[in-house]
C-alpha positions in Angstrom: -3.7 -14.0 -24.2 -4.1 -10.4 -25.5 -5.5 -7.3 -23.7 -5.3 -3.5 -23.9 -3.8 -2.9 -20.4 -1.7 -5.1 -18.2 -1.1 -4.1 -14.6 1.8 -5.9 -13.0 1.2 -6.2 -9.3 -2.0 -6.7 -7.3 -1.6 -4.7 -4.1 -2.6 -1.7 -2.1 -1.1 0.7 -4.7 -2.7 -0.8 -7.8 -6.2 -1.3 -6.5 -7.5 2.2 -7.3 -6.3 1.9 -10.9 -7.9 -1.5 -11.2 -11.2 -0.2 -10.1 -11.0 2.7 -12.6 -10.2 0.2 -15.4 -13.2 -1.9 -14.4 -15.5 1.2 -14.3 -14.3 2.3 -17.8 -14.9 -1.2 -19.3 -11.3 -1.4 -20.3 -9.9 -4.8 -21.5 -7.3 -5.4 -18.8 -5.5 -8.1 -16.8 -3.6 -7.9 -13.6 -0.6 -10.2 -13.2 0.6 -11.1 -9.7 1.4 -14.3 -7.8 0.0 -12.8 -4.6 -2.4 -10.1 -3.5 -1.7 -7.4 -1.0 1.9 -8.4 -0.3 2.9 -7.9 3.3 -0.7 -8.0 4.6 -1.0 -11.6 3.2 2.3 -12.6 4.9 1.3 -11.2 8.2 -2.0 -13.0 8.2 -0.3 -16.3 7.2 2.2 -15.8 10.1 -0.6 -15.2 12.6 0.5 -11.6 13.2 -2.2 -9.2 14.3 -2.1 -5.8 16.1 -3.9 -2.5 16.2 -3.0 0.0 13.4 -2.9 3.2 15.5 -2.9 5.6 12.5 -5.5 8.0 11.2 -8.2 6.8 8.9 -6.9 9.0 6.1 -3.6 7.1 6.0 -5.2 3.7 5.7 -8.5 4.2 4.0 -9.2 4.6 0.3 -11.1 7.6 -0.9 -14.2 5.4 -1.6 -14.3 3.8 1.9 -16.4 5.1 4.7 -14.7 7.2 7.4 -15.6 6.1 10.9 -13.6 7.8 13.7 -14.5 5.3 16.4 -11.4 3.9 18.1 -9.6 1.6 17.4 -9.4 2.0 13.7 -8.3 -1.4 12.3 -6.2 -4.4 13.3 -3.7 -5.6 10.7 -5.9 -8.6 10.0 -9.1 -6.5 9.8 -7.4 -4.2 7.3 -6.3 -7.3 5.3 -9.9 -8.5 5.3 -11.2 -5.2 4.0 -8.6 -5.3 1.2 -9.6 -8.9 0.2 -13.3 -7.7 0.1 -12.3 -5.5 -2.8 -11.5 -8.5 -5.0 -14.8 -8.7 -6.8 -15.6 -11.7 -9.0 -14.9 -9.6 -12.1 -11.5 -8.7 -10.8 -10.7 -12.3 -9.8 -11.5 -13.3 -13.4 -9.0 -10.8 -14.7 -6.2 -11.9 -12.3 -3.4 -14.0 -13.7 -1.6 -15.7 -10.8 1.9 -15.7 -12.1 5.3 -14.1 -11.2 6.5 -11.7 -13.9 10.2 -12.3 -14.7 10.6 -10.3 -17.9 8.8 -7.7 -20.1 9.9 -6.8 -23.6 8.4 -4.7 -26.4 7.9 -5.8 -30.0 5.9 -4.3 -32.8 4.5 -1.6 -30.5 3.1 -4.2 -28.0 4.5 -5.4 -24.7 5.1 -9.0 -24.0 4.9 -10.2 -20.4 6.8 -13.4 -19.4 6.9 -15.8 -16.5 10.0 -17.7 -17.0 9.8 -19.3 -20.5 6.0 -18.8 -20.6 4.6 -15.9 -22.5 1.7 -14.8 -20.3 0.1 -12.1 -22.4 0.6 -9.2 -24.8 -0.8 -5.7 -24.3 -0.6 -2.2 -25.8 -0.3 -0.5 -22.4 1.8 -1.7 -19.4 1.6 -0.5 -15.8 4.3 -1.4 -13.4 2.7 -1.4 -9.9 4.8 -3.6 -7.7 6.2 -0.6 -5.8 9.8 -0.3 -4.7 12.0 -3.0 -3.4 10.0 -4.8 -0.7 11.4 -5.0 2.9 12.7 -8.6 3.1 13.4 -8.1 6.8 9.9 -7.2 7.9 9.5 -9.9 10.5 13.0 -9.4 12.0 12.4 -5.6 12.1 9.0 -6.2 13.9 10.9 -8.3 16.5 13.5 -5.5 16.9 10.7 -3.0 17.5 9.0 -5.3 20.0 12.4 -5.7 21.8 12.7 -1.9 22.1 10.1 -2.2 24.9 6.8 -0.4 25.6 8.2 2.3 27.8 9.2 4.5 24.9 12.1 7.0 24.9 13.9 5.7 21.9 14.3 7.4 18.5 13.9 5.5 15.3 14.8 6.6 11.7 12.7 5.0 9.0 13.5 5.3 5.3 10.5 5.3 2.9 6.8 5.6 3.4 4.6 2.6 2.5 2.2 0.3 4.2 5.1 -1.7 5.6 6.4 1.6 7.1 2.9 2.0 8.6 3.3 -1.3 10.4 6.5 0.0 12.1 5.1 3.4 12.9 2.0 1.8 14.5 4.0 -0.2 17.0 6.6 2.5 17.7 4.2 5.4 18.3 1.9 3.2 20.4 4.9 2.3 22.7 5.8 6.0 23.0 8.9 6.0 20.9 9.9 8.9 18.6 9.9 8.3 14.9 11.7 10.3 12.1 10.5 9.5 8.6 12.7 10.1 5.6 11.2 9.6 2.2 11.1 10.9 -1.4 7.8 9.2 -2.4 4.4 7.9 -1.3 3.2 4.6 -2.6 -0.5 5.3 -2.7 -1.4 8.7 -4.2 -5.1 7.8 -3.7 -4.6 8.2 0.1 -3.1 11.6 -0.1 -5.7 13.5 -2.1 -9.0 15.0 -1.0 -10.9 13.0 1.7 -14.6 13.4 2.6 -14.7 17.0 1.3 -11.4 18.2 2.7 -9.5 19.9 -0.1 -5.9 18.6 -0.1 -6.5 16.0 2.6 -4.1 15.0 5.3 -0.6 14.4 4.0 0.1 11.5 6.4 -0.7 10.4 9.9 1.4 13.0 11.8 -0.4 15.9 13.2 2.6 18.2 12.9 3.0 17.3 9.2 -0.7 18.0 8.7 -0.3 21.4 10.2 2.8 22.1 8.2 1.3 21.2 4.8 -2.0 23.0 5.7 -0.5 26.3 6.8 2.8 26.4 4.9 4.7 27.0 8.1 7.0 24.7 10.1 5.3 23.7 13.4 7.1 24.4 16.6 9.4 21.6 17.9 10.3 20.4 14.4 
């Protein structure tokens, strides 16, 4: 199989690009054995809970913004993501694990084991950083921390998996310090419903800091 663009990874971070490729009538394929990573695993495991974060940190820019509480449950958010898999996108989805990519003659070759899946002229790596393999044990640790709050957690990295941790910790009244050098989904950080710059993440102090250029009190 040959195409112009191959996107490796079908997840929250690659969906905005896939929509743009569709709109531009680009010949593309997305290669991924699963869709929406951790959200699929949570649904399969029967996990469900409220995502107590702002709409800006969970919505895409083209979704409606409704500030009625609660925002979403984990399963409800997964359902909204699955609704984005249009028939056209499903037809372009190659359900394989990518094990190797090489370049020859100015084109990329994408492999799954010994099978050559496709060749393309442009390749996008969109599987994010190393996934958190301890997601379920970490969620158990958070649950065991209790619902009375008072504890302080340090979380490295910002992603949708991090969002799961934050949702439970903040809801239980714990303090969270977030350390990161990147954001997985740039689409969520830009302008939202007419606000230039948009919220940076779900923390009100951080929104104040990025909006005014001054460090808020207490930080």
